[in-house]
N, C-alpha and C positions, 0 to 999 in steps of 0.2 A: 570458411566453413571445413572444418578439417574432415580429413577420411572416411574416420569413424562416428561421425556427427551423416557425414551424407548416407553413408551405408545404411545407417540405423535409420534415418527418414526415410529412405526409399523402401525399406521394410515394413516401414511402418505404412506409409502412404498405399504399399501394396494390398496390404494387409485390412486396411480401411475400404478399400476398393471391393474388397469381396466380403464385407461383414454389414454395408448400409443396409441390411435387413434388421439388423439388430436397433437401428437408430430406428427405425420407422414403426415403432409400435403404436397401435390405434388403428383408423379405419383404413389407412391407405391411399386415403385420397391425393388427388395432386396436390391439392390446398396443402393436405397436412407436409405429403414432400418437398412442397416448394417452402415451406416455411422451417422445416429442418435444415435446408440446405443454402440454396440460394438466397432466399427470402428471409434469411438468420441476421438480424442486426450486427454479429462481428463480421459476417460474409461480404454483408453491403458496405461495411467499413466506415471509415470517418467522414468521407463525402464534403461536402464544402461548407464552410471558408478555409476548412484543414488544408485542403490539397492544394489550393493555390497558394496559401500564405506559407506553408512549409515548401514548394519549390519555389518560391519568391526567396527563401533564405538559404539557398541550397541543401536541402535537407533532403535523406535518404531515408526512404519510409524501409519498416522492419518488413522481414521475412517472416510472417506469420507461423506456418506451418514449422520452418525450422528453430523459431521461438519457442513454441510448443514443445517439438524434442528435444530440443536443448534441457527445460525444467524436468520435462519428467524423467529425461538419465541423470540431471542432477540429484533428485529425489530416489531413483532408485540405487544411485551410489550410496548416499547415507544412509540407506534402509540398510545396505549389506552392511556400511562402516560398522553401526550400531549393533547389529544382528538382527535384525526384527525380520521378523515376514511378511510384514506388509504392514500398512498406515490407515487409519481409519478419518476422513476429516470430515468435520461438522462447519469450521468454523468457514465462511464463503472465500477468505480472503485465499487458504489454502485450497479449498475446491477449486478456486480458478487457475492458482497457479498448476496445479497437477493435470488438470484437465482443459483450461482455458475455455470454460464453459462457467453462463451465468445463469441465473433466473431469480428475482427480485431479493436484489443482494442485502439490503439491509432489514428487509421482512423476516429474510430465514438468518442472521443473526439471532435473531431472539424465537424465531419457532425453527424447532426440528425437524423441520420438515423437508432437510436436501442436504445429501452428504456422498461421498465419496469414498473408494477404496482402491489403494494402490497395492500391489503384491513386488516383493522384492525384486521378479523377474520382467514388472514391467506390465502384469495384465492389468488393465483399471477398468471398475465400472464407478458408474454413478445411478444412484438413486434420485430420482425428482418428485417435486409436489404433483399431486393428483391433474393428470391430463397434459402435462408439460414435458412426457418424456421427449418427447421433437427437438428441443431445444437443445442438444447433445448432439446433430446428429452434422454436424460443419465441422469438428473435430475430431481429427486423425488418432488420436492418441486413446480414444474412448473405446474400448471393446465390448463396451454389452450396458444396456440402459435399463435400468426397472424402476416399477413406480415403489416410491419411497411409503414407509412404516411410520409414519410421524408419530414421534412422544413426544407429547407436555399435556400439560392438564387441561388446557384451551382446548386441544384437537382428540383429547380420548374421553377427558370429564373422570368419572368414578371408574372406568374401565382402564384406566392407564397402566397399572400393572399388567393384568393380562395382555395389553397391545404390546408393552414392552417384551414381555416372552418371546411375543411374536417374533419382535425385533430381533432380538439376542440369539433367536435360533436360527434364524437365517444368517446372520452374521458369524455364526457357530460354521455353520455350513459350507461359508464362501472360507473361511477360516481354514476348515479340513480340506476344502478342495484343493485351494492355492497356496495354502503354505506348509502342507505335508504333516512332519513331527517337530516342524518349529511352531511353537504357542506364541510365539513372543509377537502380537500387536499394538504399534504406537495409537496413541489416540490426543488428538489435537483437544478436543472438547466434548460434553457429552452430556446427555439429561441424568436425572439425579438415579434410577432403576440402573442404567445400562452399565455402571462399574462393577454392580454388585452382582449381577446375573453374568456379565462375561469372568466375573472372577468364579463363578458356583460353575461356568462349562470346562475350568480349567485353562482359561486363556489369559496368557499372562500379558496385562495392561501395563505398557510403559508410556511415558511422555512424549508426546508427540510435536510439540512446539519444538523439544531442543532437536529435532531432526529437521522439520522445516524452516525455523531459521537458520539452519546451519545450510540448508539447501538452498534458500533464497538469498543468503548473504554474496556471492560472487555474481554478476550480472554477466551472461552472456552475448555478444556483440547485437544483437536484435533488439535484447533487452537496453540496449542504451540507446538504440537507434529510438527505440519506440520512446522512452525517457524525451532524448531531445525533442522529439515533437511534440511531447505532451507539454514538456517544460516551454516551449517556444508558443505555444497557446495559450497556457496560463499565464507566460508575460504579456502577450499581446488583450489578454483581458485584464491585466493590474492597470496597463496604459490607460484601457477604456474605464476603468473604475477612478483611476487620478483625475483624468480628462473630465469625467463627469461628476464629480464630486462638487458640489457650491453651498457654500455657507446657507443656512436654513434647513438643510436637509439632513433627516434623521440617521441614527447610525445605522440601522436596519434599512432603510434606502440606498447608503452606499452600497452597503454588506450585498444586498440581492443585483447590484452589478457585478459583482466575480460571478455569483450564481449562473444569472443567466447568461454571462460569457462562455463559462465550463460548460453548461447543457448544447451552447449553440457549437463550442467547437467539440463535441464528441467527448465530453468527461462525464463522467458517472455521479460522482456526491463529494459534497464538502464533510469534513469530518467534525469540524466543531464550527462558531460562529463569533473566531478571536477577533473580533474589532473592536476600538475601543478611541474617544475622543478625550480632548482636553483634559480636565482633571481623572477622568475617567482612566487614563493611559499608567498611572503609577498609584499603586502596585499594577504589575502587567498579570492576564487570567482573565479578565472580565470581558464578557461576549456581548456581543452587539445590541443596544438597547434603542428606547424611543428619546434619548438625550436629545434633544436640537444642537447639531456642531456649528460653533460661532466661525468667524473669521479670526484667522491667525491660530485657530487651534491646530496642537498636533494630533495626527490622526495615524494609528498605528495599526496592522492587520498583519496575520498570518494567514496564507492560503489554505494550508493545511485540505489541497484536493487531492480527490482521485479523479485525475484526466483522460487523454485519450488513450485508449488500449490498456485502460485500469490503471496506469503508472502515477505513481504519489507526487505531487511537485508541493514540496515544503519550503515558500519560500515567503519572507517577512519584511515587511518596509514602513518606513514612518516620513509622513511628508506634511505642509503646513497647509491647512486650507486657505484656500484664496491665492494661495504661490507666493505669500506675503514673504520678505527678508521674516526668516528666523529671529528671533530675542535672543541675545546674549546667553540666556538660561539655556535655551530649546541648542542653540550652536554646540554647547558645553556638552551637554550629556550627550549628541547627535557625534561628536567627535572622539568620542570614548567608546563609543558602541560600533561607530567605524573602524576604528583601528583595533577594536577584539576582532574583530571579521577579518581584515587584512592580515594579522598577527598569525592566529588561532587556522588559518587558511593555509599557511604554508607550514605547518605540525603534519598534514594529512600526509605524509610519506609511507609508503609502503616498505613493512617492516618494524614501524613505529608502533611499541606496544600501548595499551590502552594506560596501565597504569603513569607513561610519559604524557599521554593526552591530559591526563586529570590534572598531574602535579608540576609541567613543564607549561602550560598554556595560558595567557595573558588573562587573567580575572582582576575589575578592580575592587577596590578593597571594598572587603563585604562590610567594614563596620561605616562604610559613608553610604555606598549604593548597593540599592537589590538590586537582585541578578536573576536570570533565568534557571528553571530546573536541572539543566545539562550543558553542557559545554558540545556534545555534539550529538548525534545518533542515526544510526541507518535508517536508508529511507530505500524504498523498492515498490513495491503495491502499496503499503501503507509505513507508519514509523517501523520502522525493521531492529535486529540486532546487530551493532549494539547498541546500548546506551551508556554515553561517557557520563560519568556522574563529578560533581563541585568536589574539590577537595576534602572539604568537610563532611560529604558523605562516604568517602570511600571506606570507612572503618564499617559502615552498616550496610550499605548496599554495591560499593564495587564490586569489580571482578576482572581477572586482567586477559590480553589476549594479543592477536598483532594484525593489525593492518593489513591487508593482501588487495593485490592489482586484480580490480573488477569490482570493487566497492562501492558503495556509493553512502556518502553521508552530508547530513548540512551541519554548518558552523552556526551557533546558535549564540544571538547576543542579544541580552536586556540590560539596560541601564536607566536606573531611576534613583534620584537623591533619598535618602534615606528623611532627611528634613525637609522634603517637599516638592513640589513642582512637577512638572510633566515626565514620562520616561519615554524612552525609544527601542523598540524593538525592530531588529534586523536578524535576517538569517539566508545564508546562501546553499547551494546544491551541490557537491562537489564530486566528481569520478574520481576515485585512486589510481596511477598507473603505475607502469615503473620506471615513468620519465617526470613522474611528482604529480601533485593533485589539479586537475581539470576543472575549473567552473563549468557548470552545464548552464547556470542561469548569467545572463547578461546585464538586466536593468539597471541601471545607475542605485547606488543608496543615498543619494543627494536629495536633504529636504526640499528642495525647488527642483522644478524641471528646467 
């Protein structure tokens, strides 16, 4: 940990100790205070079986206050680089990054009842859902907590315009107080009336996702420790899924094994339901169904899970049901898919361009084989920048950039013959370092255990 981070963290912790009353909005009872601090689920920590499993694997736990401060410092750095006076965040992943606070993460993705503000000098405000302001008391980077003014038709009905005006007036006051003459405010996503109302108040609204993705792309030391722990838990659960799968189970029954293990190991949610068997493995992207899995079927799946510490584990495997010997056709597509992984893994060198990744990576003949939607993509709290497209998509959607040490990407591979048969989905998670790419996952790619 650098001296700069150490000094910044100590200053922040001192400030937090002096301002705890701001987090204790409400009746101030012992129960309220306990829930806001030592009773908070993030302060309680991942618990068992995670701690024993991680200790047995020789993994180091992240220093959570240091990780929080690193993320806030990254965000402030990007705000200054883009010339913004502050940023307003509604996306719960961005709020988590900036504040390390959570509340009904999936629910607030489609209900605008929780949001946060960060100024370019690092002042942090969280607005939280009715009567849940105490859920931010554990995080030292949060300076102030307020009750949210939720703006949606569900919450406001025919009064949404009136309440949106109230919301906008409060945001305007915050911008004037913390940004002074700099009226440039980055916003990630916003309810309908918000853009017009902020504009009418002479606030210049910018594209907040650009700021957040650039901040999130370089992982700190403790973020990587957190990700290593999350990946270990994910792969332990993947082993349970593979060993627990039997012919006669439905795809949904198999998929439920991943959910159960993820929650048991301090995970948070799974983004998709990408598991398919037998003929449903080609083409890819079919989600789990009630199909009964037969002995000898291929089962392919993509974890897409948000695991321990809110870190994404995006890993794909394909295996033979019943652990039977694969058929020649199954072995053929698997061999190609595995070769794509092994070859393209070596491409993830610091300093390499996104253009080179697009045009120099291995890709089976698209005329004969179906492939995935991208070659690589970033991963952190979820799928993140960059997205490395296929050569055929470069003209329409491709963009250039450079790999940097500290970025984490997944290597994607799907191979399914266009003339029929099953397909194979594989994916690994990789840390870019100055010494070359490092796999963060370690479970075998084999069709048989």
